[in-house]
Every structure is written in C-alpha cells, then in structure tokens.
N, C-alpha and C positions, 0 to 999 in steps of 0.2 A: 966318538961322538960326532955326528955330522953337523953341517952348517945350520940345518933347520933347527935342530935341538939347541944349538948354541944361541941362535937368535931368539928362540922361544924362552930360554933361561933369562936372557937380557931383558926381554919384554916383560916378563913376570917380575923380575927384580925392580925394574923401573915403576911398574904399576904398584907394587907393594910400597915403595918409597913415597909415591904420590897419593896413595889411597884410591887409585883408579880401579874400578871394578871391571872384571873381564867376563864376557859371555862366550863360552867355548862353543864353537860351531864346527860340526863335521859336514854331514850332508843335509842337515836341517830337516830330516825326515821325521824327527820326534819332537819338534818344537811344541806340539800340543801337550806334551806330558810334563807333569810337575808344575811348579810355580812359573809365572810369566818370566821369560828371559829378559834381562836388562844388563847394561854395561857395554863397554867397547867390545866389538866382535874380535874373537881370537880364532882365526881360521885354521883348521887342522886338515881340511879336505885334500890339500895338495901333498900331505905327508903319506904317500902311498907306496905299496909294494910288499911283496912277500920276502921276508928276510931269509928264511930258511924253511924247508919242508922236507921231512924225512918220512915218506909213506910207510916204510918198514918199522919205524919207531912210533908211528901214530901221533906225531907232533908237528905243528905248524906255528911259525912265528911271523907275525905281520905287523907292519906299521899301522897305526890306528886310523889313518885316513883311507885305508884300503877299502874299496867298495865291498860290501857284504856279498853281492852277487858275483863279483870277480873271485873272491876267496872260495865261495861255494863251488864255482865252476872249476877252479883248479883242483879242489878236493875230489869232485865228481869224476874228473879225468882219471883218477887213480881209484875209482870206486870207493871213495870215502866221503865223510860228511861231518858236520858239526852236530853232535848227538843231541844237544839241547834244543834244536830246531827253532832258532831265533826268527821272529817275524822281522820283516824289513820296514813295513809301513811306508814305502816309497822307494823309487829307483835310486836315490842318492844315499841310501843307508850305508853307513860305514861300520866296520867292526868295532871301532872305538866307541861310537855312540851306542851300539848294541850292548857292549859290556858295561858302559857307564849307566845305562838304564836297567841293566840286569834282566832283560826280557828273555823268557823261554817260551817255547811253543807247546803244542799238545802232548809231546812226548815227555815233558818234564817229570811227571810222577814215576815214570817207568825207566827212564834212562838217567835222569838227574837234571839239576838246574845249571844255569850258565856258570855259576861260581864253582861248581864241582869239576869243571873242565878247564878252568884257568890255572895254568901251571906257573906262570910268571908274568910280571908287569914291569915295564920301565916307565917312569913318569917324572914330571917336574912339579915339585911342591909349590905351595903359595909363597915359600921363602926363596924360590928360585934354585932349589937344590935338585940335582939330577939323582934320582933314586932307582935302585933295582931291587925287586923282590921276587923270590921264588927262582925258577929256572926253567929248563926245558924237559925235565924228567921228574916224576913223582918223588924219587928218593932225595932230590935236592931241597924238598920242602921240609924244614925242621922247625919245631916250635910252632908258634902261631903263624899261619900263612897270611901275611899282611897283604899280599896281592888280592886276596878275596875281599878286602875292605873296599877296593875300588869298584867292585861289581855292585851296581845299583846305587852308588854314591852320587850319581848325577854330576860327576866332575867337581864336586865340592871339596875333595881332599887332594886332588892333584890332576895335572893334565897328562893323561896317558900318551905315550909316544910309541910304544910297542907292547904287544901282548902275545904270549905263548899259550897255545891251546892244545889240549888232547883231542884227537879226532877218533872216529870209529869207522869200520867198514859199512858200506851201504847194505841194507838187507837184500837178500836174493829176490824175494817176492813180498808183496803186501796184499792183504785182502781186507775189505771193510764189510762188516755185517750190520744189518739194520733190524731193530726190534721195535714193534709198536708197544708202548707201555706208558704208564703214568710216571710222574716225577718220583713218587715214592718207590715204585717198582724199579725204576732206573737206579736209584740210590742203592737199593738192596742188591741188584745185579752187579753194579760197579764194585760194591764192597766184596761180593763173592769172587769176582774176577781178580781182585787184588790179592786174594789169599790163595790163589791157585797158580801152579807153575806153567803159565801160558804165555805165549809171545805177544802179549798185549802192549801196544805202544801208543794208544790213544782211546779215550772214551769221551763222549759228549752227548748230552740230552737236551733237546729243545722241541717244543711244540708236539709232544707226544711220540717222539722218535728217539731211540737210543742207538748211537752208532759206536761200534767197537772196531778198532783197527788192529790187525795182526801183522807183525813184521818178522822176518827171519828166513830160515831155510825153508825150502819147499815142503819138506816132510813135516816140519813142526807146524807150519802155518796151515797146511791142508788138514792135518790131524785135528788141530784146535778148532778150525772152522767146522769140521764135521761134527765134533762133539758139542759145540755151542748152538748150532742151528742158526735160525734167523735167515734173513734174505740177503743175498749178495748185492752190494752196491757197485755196479760196474763203473760208476763215475767217482769211486772212492778217492782216488788220488787228487782229483781236482777239488773235491769237497774239503779235504784236510788242508789243502793249500789256501782255499778261500777262508776257512776257519782261522788259520794261522794269521793271515793278513787282514782279518776283519772285513772281508768282502761279502759275507753272507748278509741277507736282507736284515737280519736282526740288528746288525751293527750300523745299518744305514739310517736309523731313526733320528729324530730331532731331539729327543729327550737326552739329558746327560747320561753318560755311561759310567757305571761304577764297577769296581773290581773288589769283590768280597771274598777274602781268603779265610777259610775256617776249617776245623777238623771235620771230616765228612760226617754229616748228621745221619741219623737213622730215618728221619722223615724230612720232607721238604719244608724249610722254614717259611713263615708267612712274609713274603717279600713284597715291598711296595712298588711293584712294577713288573714288566715282562722280564723273564730271566732265561739264561742259557747256562748249563752246568757242564763244567769240564773237570779234568784232572781227578777222575775217580770220585767226584763229589766234593772235592776240596776247594774248587774255584767256581764262584757264582758271578757271572756277568749280569748286571741288573741295569735296566733302563728305567729311570724314574726321577721324580723331583722331590723326594723326601729323604734327604741325607741323614737327618736326625734319627729316623727309624732304622736306617742302615747302620749308623754308628752304634745304636743300641743293640742291634743284632750281632754286630762284630764283637762287642764287649761281652754279650751274653754267651757267645760261643768261644770266647778266648781267641778271637781272630783279628783280622786287620782289614781296614777299608781304605781304598784309594780312589780318588776322582781320576778317571782315565781320560775322558773327553767331555767337553761342555761344562756348564755350571761355573761357579766362581772359582778362580784359580788361586786365591790367596791362601787357601788351606787345601792342598791336594792330597797330602798324606795324613794319616791318623796321627794326632799329636803323641809325642813320646811320653812314656811314664817317667817318673822322677829319676829312677836309676838309669834308664836309657839316656835321659837328657844329660846326666852328669858325664856318662861315657862319651856322648856325642861332643860335648863342649871340650873334653880332654883331647879328643881326636882332632877337632878343628884347631885347637891351640897348638898342637904338634905339627900339623900339616899346613895349615893356612891361617896363621894367627891374625892377619889383617882382614880376613874375610873377603878377599877379592875374587875368589874363583866361583863362578856361577852362583852369585848370591841369591838367596830366596828360591832357588829352583827346587830344593828339597824341603827345607824348613824355613819358615819366615824368620828373618833376623839372623840367618847363618849362611 
C-alpha cells in the first residue's frame, strides 16, 4: 500500500469521526452529472499511473487518477482499446471518474457496458478500510462480483484507488452506412440488425438519418456493408467521436438533456422534445422541459430516466422502488455508514 492510499485512509477515518462530508474529485470533467457536489474536496487526480499492462492477457490495471486519454493512448500503441467506448466529456477525464459514473459509449449494446469489463477494484470505504475486490483475470471472480457495485455508484460506496479492466483488440477497419428513414423505420431496422450475425458496433438515428457502424476484419465489414446497402459516410470516424463526446449540434441546445433508457419499442414514443436514438433503440436522448411526461414514459416502458444536463439537480436519477431502496440502504450501511462519501450525488439523503 503506497503513501497516497495511507493518507487517503487517514483522511477518510478523520472525516468519518467528525462527520465531515467529502467531495471526491478526479479531473472534474463530469461535475455536471448527478446531484450537485458538496463537501470538502478529496483530490484523486494526482494518483496516476498504469500499474500493470499485459497486452497478451488483454488486461490493464491503472490508478484511478490516470487520465483516460493517457490510458487509451497506451492501449492504442498495442492496437487495443477499452471496449465500452467511454466518453471523456473533457480533457481532464480520469479512469476513476469514468468508472464511478458508469459511462459507456455507442458500442455498449454490441460489446458490453463498463461494468462488464471491470475485473477488479481497490478502494477505501467510508469506514477507512482498504478493500480489494475481484482480480486481474475473469476466473478470479467468484460469487457476486462486488467490484461491479462501484461502477455507476458515483463514489458513494468507496473511493476507488485502482481498477483492473479487460481490453480488446482494435478493429482492423470500420465503415459507417447512412440511411434516410423515419424514426419508426429506424427502430425496425435497428431491431433487425440486432438479430443478425453482423459486425455492428453502433447505431444512431436523428433528424431523418440512421447511421450504422460496422467494425472488424476487412472481409466481415465489407461483406456486411455490401449486403446492407445505404450510403457510405466517409467522415464516419469523426461522427462517432462527436456523438460519444456530445459534440453534435443536438447536444448543444439550451433545453435540459434527459437520458431515457427503455426496452427498444416497435414505434417511436411520443416524446416531449427533440430526440436522438442510440443503442439499437434502447437509449433516447431527449431535449425538453417536461420531466413528468418523461417519467411517465419511463414507467410505462419499464425503463429509467436520468437528468443528464441542465434542469434542477436535486433529483437527477429516477427514485428507487421500495425493494431497491432497501438494498441501497443496506449497501450504504456496509460501505459508508456515516454518509460522508459524495453525499447526494446519486440519491438525495445518501
């Protein structure tokens, strides 16, 4: 255990004894997400560096203050990548903040979510205990994989110090196909693509255009592109990067941005605002000022609604049901009984 972790433990123990709330800060690139941060800053950005990287084993372990761009550059030098395609949302993005928020990019339905590639996590709990979960290979994960609890928990269960991730080879080539179609036709086509053995790694519909990304070997991609038709987008790579980082014009509006996650519907739902559809029809980005209508939609479709940017931050995530709330209280009691870690970032009062 290094000196940084020792000082981190001491800081958390002292905060727990005094009831001092702590605001965990990495690169501050995702400060907009979740409830408003408050409490004494707990800086993690200096805890950087790749602890181990075995390209032949497809595993990398990094300290959580490591910049996402640096980690991805190291992987790219060995023709590898983070399969869940995490957005950075800023030059200072760290791998710890990325995992804490649980963000995944356009490839999520086709390769997997962030949590699917977390093999192990080291963290300090709200009790000041240094904990290790999982390992560096899949076979080390037995029983419930506690490390996955940290993915998307917004730092409310522990301060992560290291994370081990499974990585994958970069595709040989990529192609982006464009189809002019309505939202309903796009949903039908995305559903059809999901049921076929094609190298699809991204789908998005907006403003009458469906884009489909194909990634893999040259033979597989060219064969799929030939069978699907559509127009080739020669600027496809820059488009998907802009989509991932929310740099498309759609994301630049002034209305609040909502993230509606539902089972892919057969027809476009009646949305109260402009929308962009990703993830094979399972993710709707909506710009609008009617959260109640969106909450009703989420409930009707058995889905989930998140305030992503703008609007009132006091309730950013859809309230938990009774059973989920009981589980959440039990986890908080086990990991952070004093409630000092990132209070209210995920759920008000916790």
